[in-house]
C-alpha positions as CSV (number, residue, x, y, z in Angstrom):
1,M,29.1,17.0,-48.5
2,K,25.4,17.6,-48.6
3,R,24.8,13.8,-48.8
4,I,27.0,13.2,-45.7
5,S,25.0,15.9,-43.8
6,M,21.7,14.3,-44.8
7,L,23.1,10.9,-43.6
8,V,24.1,12.3,-40.3
9,M,20.7,14.0,-39.8
10,S,19.0,10.7,-40.6
11,L,21.1,8.8,-38.1
12,I,20.3,11.4,-35.4
13,L,16.6,11.2,-36.2
14,A,16.6,7.4,-36.1
15,W,18.4,7.5,-32.7
16,S,16.0,10.0,-31.4
17,I,13.0,7.9,-32.4
18,H,14.6,4.8,-30.9
19,A,15.3,6.7,-27.6
20,Q,11.7,7.9,-27.4
21,E,10.4,4.4,-28.0
22,K,12.5,3.3,-25.0
23,R,10.7,5.8,-22.7
24,M,7.6,4.7,-21.0
25,L,5.0,6.5,-18.9
26,V,4.9,4.5,-15.7
27,P,1.8,4.8,-13.4
28,Y,2.0,4.9,-9.6
29,A,-1.1,4.7,-7.4
30,I,-1.9,6.5,-4.1
31,A,-4.9,5.1,-2.2
32,F,-7.0,5.8,0.9
33,Y,-9.5,3.4,2.5
34,N,-11.7,3.8,5.7
35,L,-11.7,0.2,6.9
36,E,-14.8,0.6,9.0
37,N,-13.9,-0.4,12.6
38,L,-11.1,-2.9,12.2
39,F,-11.0,-3.9,15.8
40,D,-9.5,-7.0,17.5
41,T,-11.5,-8.9,20.0
42,I,-9.6,-7.8,23.1
43,P,-10.9,-5.0,25.3
44,A,-8.5,-2.1,25.6
45,N,-8.4,-0.2,28.9
46,G,-9.6,3.4,28.6
47,N,-11.1,2.9,25.1
48,N,-14.8,2.6,24.3
49,D,-14.4,-0.6,22.4
50,L,-16.4,-3.0,24.4
51,E,-18.9,-3.5,21.6
52,Y,-16.1,-5.1,19.7
53,T,-15.6,-8.0,22.1
54,P,-17.2,-11.4,22.4
55,Q,-19.4,-10.2,25.2
56,G,-20.2,-6.9,23.6
57,S,-23.3,-5.8,21.6
58,K,-21.8,-6.9,18.3
59,K,-20.7,-10.3,19.6
60,W,-17.3,-9.6,18.0
61,D,-15.4,-12.9,18.1
62,T,-12.4,-14.5,16.5
63,K,-14.5,-15.9,13.6
64,K,-15.9,-12.5,12.7
65,Y,-12.6,-10.9,13.1
66,R,-10.9,-13.3,10.7
67,R,-13.7,-12.8,8.2
68,K,-13.2,-9.1,8.4
69,L,-9.5,-9.5,7.8
70,D,-10.1,-11.8,4.8
71,N,-12.5,-9.3,3.3
72,M,-10.4,-6.2,3.8
73,A,-7.3,-8.0,2.6
74,H,-9.1,-9.0,-0.6
75,A,-10.3,-5.5,-1.2
76,L,-6.9,-3.9,-0.6
77,S,-5.2,-6.5,-2.8
78,Q,-7.4,-5.4,-5.7
79,L,-6.8,-1.7,-5.5
80,A,-5.3,-0.2,-8.7
81,K,-4.4,-3.7,-10.0
82,E,-5.8,-3.0,-13.5
83,T,-3.3,-0.2,-13.9
84,C,-0.5,-0.9,-11.4
85,P,0.4,-4.7,-11.2
86,L,2.2,-4.2,-7.9
87,G,-0.8,-2.3,-6.4
88,P,-0.6,1.2,-4.8
89,A,2.8,2.5,-3.6
90,V,1.0,3.7,-0.4
91,I,-2.4,3.2,1.2
92,G,-3.7,5.5,3.9
93,V,-6.2,3.8,6.2
94,S,-8.5,4.9,9.0
95,E,-10.7,3.3,11.7
96,I,-8.1,0.8,12.8
97,E,-7.8,0.0,16.5
98,N,-4.0,-0.5,16.7
99,R,-0.9,-1.6,15.0
100,E,-1.6,-5.3,15.8
101,V,-4.7,-5.4,13.6
102,L,-2.7,-4.0,10.7
103,A,0.0,-6.6,11.3
104,D,-2.6,-9.3,11.0
105,L,-4.1,-7.6,8.0
106,V,-1.0,-7.3,5.9
107,K,-0.3,-11.1,6.4
108,T,-3.7,-12.1,5.3
109,G,-4.6,-13.7,2.0
110,A,-3.5,-12.2,-1.3
111,L,-2.3,-9.1,0.5
112,A,0.6,-11.0,2.1
113,K,2.3,-11.1,-1.3
114,Q,2.6,-7.3,-1.4
115,N,4.9,-7.2,1.6
116,L,3.2,-4.0,2.9
117,Q,4.9,-2.2,5.8
118,I,3.2,-0.1,8.5
119,V,3.5,3.4,9.9
120,H,1.3,3.9,12.9
121,Y,1.0,6.0,16.0
122,D,-1.6,5.7,18.8
123,S,-4.1,8.5,19.0
124,P,-6.2,9.7,22.0
125,D,-9.5,9.1,20.2
126,Q,-12.2,8.1,22.7
127,R,-13.3,5.2,20.4
128,G,-9.7,4.0,20.2
129,V,-9.4,4.3,16.4
130,D,-6.4,5.6,14.6
131,V,-5.1,6.3,11.1
132,A,-2.0,4.7,9.5
133,L,-0.1,4.3,6.4
134,L,0.7,1.0,4.6
135,Y,3.4,1.2,2.0
136,N,5.2,-1.1,-0.5
137,P,8.9,-0.8,0.2
138,A,9.7,-1.7,-3.4
139,L,7.9,1.5,-4.5
140,F,8.1,3.9,-1.5
141,T,10.9,4.5,1.0
142,V,10.0,6.1,4.4
143,Q,12.4,8.6,5.7
144,T,10.6,10.3,8.6
145,S,7.2,10.1,10.3
146,R,5.4,11.8,13.1
147,S,1.8,12.5,14.3
148,F,0.2,15.8,15.2
149,R,-2.2,16.6,18.0
150,L,-5.4,18.4,17.0
151,E,-6.2,21.2,19.5
152,V,-9.6,22.9,19.3
153,P,-9.9,26.4,20.8
154,G,-12.1,26.4,23.9
155,M,-12.1,22.6,24.1
156,P,-8.9,21.6,26.1
157,G,-10.1,18.0,26.6
158,F,-11.1,17.3,23.0
159,K,-9.8,14.0,21.7
160,T,-9.8,12.7,18.2
161,R,-7.6,10.9,15.6
162,D,-4.1,12.5,15.2
163,P,-3.1,13.3,11.7
164,L,-0.1,11.3,10.5
165,L,2.7,12.8,8.4
166,V,5.0,10.4,6.6
167,S,7.8,11.8,4.4
168,G,9.9,9.7,2.0
169,K,10.8,9.0,-1.6
170,M,9.0,7.5,-4.5
171,D,11.3,6.7,-7.4
172,G,13.8,9.2,-6.1
173,E,11.3,12.1,-5.6
174,R,10.4,13.6,-2.2
175,F,6.8,13.2,-1.0
176,H,5.0,14.3,2.1
177,L,1.9,12.2,2.9
178,L,-0.7,13.4,5.5
179,V,-3.2,10.8,6.6
180,N,-6.4,12.1,8.3
181,H,-9.7,11.1,9.9
182,W,-11.4,14.4,10.7
183,P,-14.0,14.7,13.5
184,S,-17.4,13.2,12.6
185,R,-20.8,14.8,12.1
186,S,-22.3,12.8,15.0
187,R,-23.5,16.0,16.7
188,G,-24.9,17.3,13.5
189,E,-23.0,18.9,10.5
190,A,-23.4,22.5,11.7
191,Q,-22.8,21.8,15.4
192,S,-19.6,19.9,14.6
193,R,-18.3,22.1,11.7
194,H,-15.8,24.0,13.9
195,L,-14.0,20.7,14.7
196,R,-13.4,19.9,11.0
197,V,-12.4,23.6,10.4
198,A,-9.8,23.1,13.1
199,A,-8.6,19.9,11.5
200,A,-8.4,21.7,8.1
201,R,-6.5,24.6,9.6
202,L,-3.9,22.2,11.1
203,N,-3.4,20.4,7.7
204,K,-3.0,23.8,6.0
205,Q,-0.4,24.9,8.6
206,I,1.5,21.6,8.1
207,A,1.3,21.9,4.3
208,D,2.5,25.5,4.3
209,S,5.4,24.7,6.5
210,L,6.5,21.8,4.2
211,Q,6.3,24.0,1.1
212,A,8.3,26.7,2.8
213,A,11.0,24.3,3.8
214,E,11.0,22.3,0.5
215,P,9.4,24.3,-2.3
216,D,9.7,21.5,-4.9
217,S,8.4,18.7,-2.7
218,K,5.2,17.0,-3.4
219,I,2.4,17.0,-0.8
220,I,-0.5,14.6,-0.7
221,I,-3.3,15.0,1.9
222,M,-5.7,12.1,2.2
223,G,-8.3,10.8,4.5
224,D,-11.9,10.5,5.6
225,L,-12.6,14.2,6.1
226,N,-16.2,13.9,7.1
227,D,-16.9,16.8,4.7
228,D,-17.4,17.0,0.9
229,P,-15.1,18.9,-1.5
230,Q,-17.2,22.0,-1.5
231,D,-17.6,22.3,2.2
232,I,-15.9,25.2,4.1
233,S,-13.3,23.1,5.8
234,V,-12.0,21.6,2.5
235,Q,-12.5,24.3,-0.1
236,N,-12.0,27.5,2.0
237,V,-9.9,26.7,5.1
238,L,-7.6,24.0,3.5
239,G,-7.8,25.8,0.2
240,A,-8.2,22.7,-2.0
241,K,-9.2,24.0,-5.5
242,M,-11.9,22.0,-7.2
243,K,-10.8,22.8,-10.8
244,R,-7.4,22.5,-12.2
245,K,-7.5,25.9,-13.9
246,Q,-7.9,27.6,-10.5
247,V,-4.6,26.2,-9.2
248,K,-1.7,28.6,-8.8
249,D,1.8,28.2,-7.4
250,G,1.6,26.9,-3.8
251,D,-2.1,25.8,-4.1
252,L,-3.7,22.5,-3.4
253,F,-5.9,20.6,-5.9
254,N,-8.7,18.2,-5.2
255,P,-8.8,15.8,-8.2
256,L,-11.9,14.0,-6.9
257,A,-14.1,17.1,-6.9
258,E,-15.1,16.7,-10.5
259,I,-16.0,13.1,-9.9
260,Y,-18.2,14.1,-7.0
261,A,-19.8,16.8,-9.2
262,K,-21.0,14.0,-11.4
263,G,-22.8,12.3,-8.6
264,V,-20.2,9.8,-7.6
265,G,-19.5,9.4,-3.9
266,S,-17.6,7.2,-1.5
267,L,-20.4,6.6,1.0
268,G,-24.2,6.9,1.0
269,Y,-26.6,7.9,3.7
270,Q,-30.4,8.4,3.5
271,G,-30.5,8.4,-0.3
272,K,-27.6,10.9,-0.7
273,W,-24.0,10.3,-1.8
274,N,-21.1,12.0,0.0
275,L,-17.4,12.1,-0.9
276,F,-15.9,12.3,2.6
277,D,-12.9,10.2,1.4
278,Q,-10.6,12.4,-0.5
279,I,-7.0,12.7,-1.8
280,I,-5.7,16.3,-2.3
281,I,-2.4,17.0,-4.0
282,S,-0.1,20.0,-4.3
283,G,0.1,22.0,-7.4
284,H,3.6,20.6,-8.1
285,L,1.9,17.5,-9.3
286,L,0.1,19.2,-12.1
287,G,1.6,20.0,-15.5
288,K,2.8,18.5,-18.7
289,D,6.5,17.8,-17.9
290,K,6.3,14.1,-17.0
291,N,10.0,13.8,-16.3
292,T,8.9,14.1,-12.7
293,F,5.7,12.7,-11.2
294,K,2.5,14.4,-12.5
295,F,-1.2,13.8,-11.8
296,W,-2.9,11.5,-14.3
297,K,-6.4,10.6,-13.0
298,A,-8.4,9.8,-9.9
299,E,-11.2,7.4,-9.1
300,V,-13.6,6.2,-6.5
301,F,-12.9,2.4,-6.4
302,N,-16.5,1.3,-6.4
303,R,-16.2,-2.2,-7.9
304,D,-19.2,-4.5,-7.9
305,F,-17.8,-6.8,-5.2
306,L,-17.7,-3.8,-2.8
307,I,-21.4,-2.9,-3.5
308,S,-24.3,-4.3,-1.5
309,Q,-26.6,-6.1,-3.9
310,E,-29.7,-6.3,-1.8
311,G,-31.5,-5.1,1.3
312,Q,-31.5,-1.8,3.0
313,Y,-28.1,-0.8,1.7
314,K,-28.5,-1.9,-1.9
315,G,-26.3,0.1,-4.2
316,Y,-24.2,1.4,-1.3
317,P,-20.9,0.1,0.0
318,H,-21.2,-3.5,1.3
319,R,-20.6,-2.8,5.0
320,T,-19.5,-5.0,7.9
321,H,-22.5,-4.2,10.2
322,S,-26.0,-2.9,10.1
323,G,-26.4,-1.9,13.7
324,N,-25.3,-5.0,15.6
325,V,-26.1,-7.4,12.7
326,F,-23.0,-8.8,11.1
327,L,-23.3,-8.5,7.3
328,N,-19.9,-10.0,6.5
329,G,-19.1,-7.1,4.1
330,Y,-16.1,-4.9,3.6
331,S,-16.6,-1.2,4.7
332,D,-19.3,1.4,4.7
333,H,-16.9,3.5,2.5
334,F,-15.4,2.9,-0.9
335,P,-11.7,3.4,-1.4
336,V,-10.4,6.3,-3.4
337,I,-7.3,6.3,-5.6
338,V,-5.1,9.0,-7.3
339,Y,-2.7,7.9,-10.1
340,L,0.5,9.7,-10.9
341,V,2.7,9.1,-14.0
342,K,6.3,9.8,-15.0
343,Y,8.7,8.8,-17.8
344,Y,10.8,5.8,-17.2
345,N,13.8,5.1,-19.5
346,E,14.4,1.4,-20.2
């Protein structure tokens, strides 16, 4: 009888080991990229885009537009490829003029193979730029989407990029993705701080409402925030914790903060690196139980081909323009990526 029990235990153990071997940790990537003024060549009434026309200061013609599309398509096609062969499940983008430029982009070069789909709404921004979400329908299913109007107290006529909320499922799990491009520092950091505080407050309100309605859902806030992880808008108003051990139930976590603390940024200016491009995740994505999606790692995607190798911007992102001079580069920002993992049973 004892021998039979030992045999049964051995069979159970062997089956258990075999079952564990059939489980794999599968990575998924979430990316964000400021595309640096992806404009077409056609003037749009009411928008300040005349510089991006053949008669404008940048002499923006079809040839330059096609080169810009080729460059951005190549960059986007390389995102996360070392880890995720299909590329990111979703890519938030900013500084795009309209849906048409994205339709051109996703059909260009190697990017066309990814069959990326588009979620986009027009914003009232005076420069005519918007945010959008590109997604791979094989990895992410869109269920709902909407945009939000940013209202700033005491500034009824203020116009900027509307935050975009896209809700859907990734491998059966519910996600809410907020894509942003917060107001710039063009008036000076201190003078324009209240605008980004207002943007952070709006994101916080949206995130709190989502968590109240769906406590187990995953929230990802991404974008060019025009502030760094330790700035008031991000750390205090939005409440994005910079260290994992600080995160409690209902909190947000900024996985790129530790990278920035090591001196790595997504854009450089006057000898200083900033990390304006960030991806912030809800606390539900932290933990050890990888039967559901959990945070794995984050990176600034600063590959050599995206870096200027000479001249005024050597070592910084290889940009499209220096003033009105066409440099035939990519963007003045690096992309950022967050990787999630979960167990997959073969």
